[in-house]
N, C-alpha and C positions, 0 to 999 in steps of 0.2 A: 564304230570309228569314221571321221569323215573323210571328205576327199583329200584336205589340204595334209593330212596324218597320213595317208597312204602315199601322196605325192612326197612327201618329206623321207617317211620309210624308202620307196623306191630309190631316191637320190642318192641317202645314204647306204642303198645297199651298193650302186654303180660306183661310189666314188671308193669304197672298201674292196670294190673287184678292181679296180684300176690300179689300186694301191698294190692287190696281188698279183698281177700280170705284170706291170713295170719290177717287181722284185723278180718275179719268173724269168724276165727280160733279161736282168740284170746277171741271173746265177746260167743262163744259158748262155752269155757272151761270156762270161769265164770260163765256162766248161768250154766252148768252143775254143777260148785260146789255149786251155791246158791239152786239149786233143791236138791242133796243131804244134804245141810244143815238142808231146810225147812222138809224133809225126816225123818231127824234124829229126828228132834221137835217134828214132829205130834207122831212118835214110843214112846218115853219120854210121851209126853201128855196121849196117849192112855194107856199106862201102869199104869199111877197115875192113870185114871181115875177106869182102870179094880182093881188095888187096894183097890181104896177107895168104889166099888159097893160089892167087896166080903167081907167088913169087915164094914156092916152095924149100928154094936155097936160101932164101933172106931170112928165114925164119929161126930163130936160136932151139938148140936142142935141149933137149931137157937137161942134161950136163951142165949148159951155160946159165939157166936159168936157177938152178940150184947153187952156184958160185956166186950168185950177186948178193 
């Protein structure tokens, strides 16, 4: 193998790695967005639960739920 072939193989390997790194970065970005979305949903659920538990008189009874 000549130097030019080694250089070409190295350059090809670097280009392939760059593509893989870019795809991985995009995947991580999408995953981070999903995590942030889920975090916001959990916060909303926790808030609703805390409000419901703080106002026990305003919660519907089992009879009221069954009549809907």
